N, C-alpha and C positions, 0 to 999 in steps of 0.2 A: 687975550682969554677966553681957551675952550669951554666951551659951556660941552657937560656930561647929563644928560637924559638922567634920568637913575632907569625907568622903565624900556630900553632897548635892546634888543635880539641879538645874536649870533649870527641869529638872517639879516636879523635891519642890518648890520656890519657888514655883509657879505655882504649883501647886494649892494652899497656904497661902493666898497672896493670896484664891484661885478663894473658896476655903470661909469664910476672915472678913467676905470680905466680902456674903456668903452670908449664915453668921450674921447681920451686919448689916439684910440688909434683913428675913430675919424679923424679928426683936428691934423696927424700925421699927412694919414690915403687922404682928408682937400689940402692939407699944402702942399704936395707930391703933385698935385692932379691927377690924382685921380680920384675924379666924380661926375658925377651925371647929371645937366642941366634938368632941371624945371620940367624946360619944352622933353626933353628925348622923355618924361617921366610918363606922363603925359601921352605923349602919342605911342609909348612902349603899352600903356592901362588902356589905353584907348580903340586897339589891333587883336582887343583878346575876346 
């Protein structure tokens, strides 16, 4: 069953679509090995 909230705006709908697309892109990239490790992120930020 789908819940419909009566006070949803088009901005809410567009945000939800955009967020889901970005999550799907991120999951696909991770599946393809296109990511960096947490340790690499820490190194990059600590060297600034």
